[in-house]
C-alpha positions in Angstrom: -15.0 65.0 -2.1 -12.4 67.6 -1.3 -8.7 67.1 -2.0 -6.1 69.5 -0.5 -3.7 70.3 -3.3 -1.4 73.0 -1.9 1.4 70.6 -1.0 1.0 68.8 -4.3 1.6 72.0 -6.3 4.5 73.1 -4.0 6.5 69.8 -4.1 7.7 68.3 -7.3 7.3 64.5 -7.2 4.4 64.7 -4.7 1.5 62.3 -5.3 -2.0 61.9 -3.8 -4.1 58.9 -4.3 -7.9 59.0 -4.6 -10.1 56.2 -3.4 -13.7 57.5 -2.9 -17.2 56.2 -3.3 -20.6 57.8 -3.0 -23.9 55.9 -2.4 -26.7 55.8 -4.8 -28.9 57.6 -2.3 -26.5 60.5 -2.1 -26.2 60.7 -5.9 -29.9 61.0 -6.4 -29.8 64.3 -4.4 -27.6 65.7 -7.2 -29.9 65.4 -10.2 -32.1 62.4 -9.9 -29.9 59.8 -11.5 -30.5 56.2 -10.5 -27.6 53.9 -10.0 -27.8 50.2 -8.8 -24.7 50.5 -6.7 -22.4 53.1 -5.2 -20.2 55.0 -7.7 -16.5 54.5 -6.9 -13.6 56.6 -8.1 -9.9 55.6 -7.8 -6.9 57.5 -9.2 -3.9 59.6 -8.6 -2.9 63.3 -8.7 0.8 63.8 -9.4 3.2 66.7 -9.7 5.9 65.7 -12.3 8.4 68.4 -13.1 5.9 71.0 -12.1 3.1 69.6 -14.3 0.2 68.4 -12.2 -1.9 65.6 -13.7 -5.0 63.7 -12.7 -5.6 60.1 -13.7 -8.8 58.4 -12.5 -11.2 55.5 -13.1 -14.9 55.5 -12.3 -16.9 52.4 -11.6 -20.7 52.3 -11.6 -23.6 50.1 -12.4 -26.4 52.0 -14.1 -29.7 50.2 -14.8 -32.1 51.7 -17.2 -35.7 50.6 -17.4 -36.8 48.5 -20.4 -39.5 50.2 -22.4 -42.0 48.5 -24.7 -40.7 48.1 -28.2 
């Protein structure tokens, strides 16, 4: 995911929302992690008085195999 931030840094009060998901198949290409569903990210990047902040939430379902105890 790429986000263009030039305008956000140039304009005080500017906001960009984030709503992105990546499939489990695509994630396995980046390190072999197994997820039961797509990973979703939502959030907002905001320039308040020249200070840029990022707030986000990540949603995922991760199933680990049960081993013998």
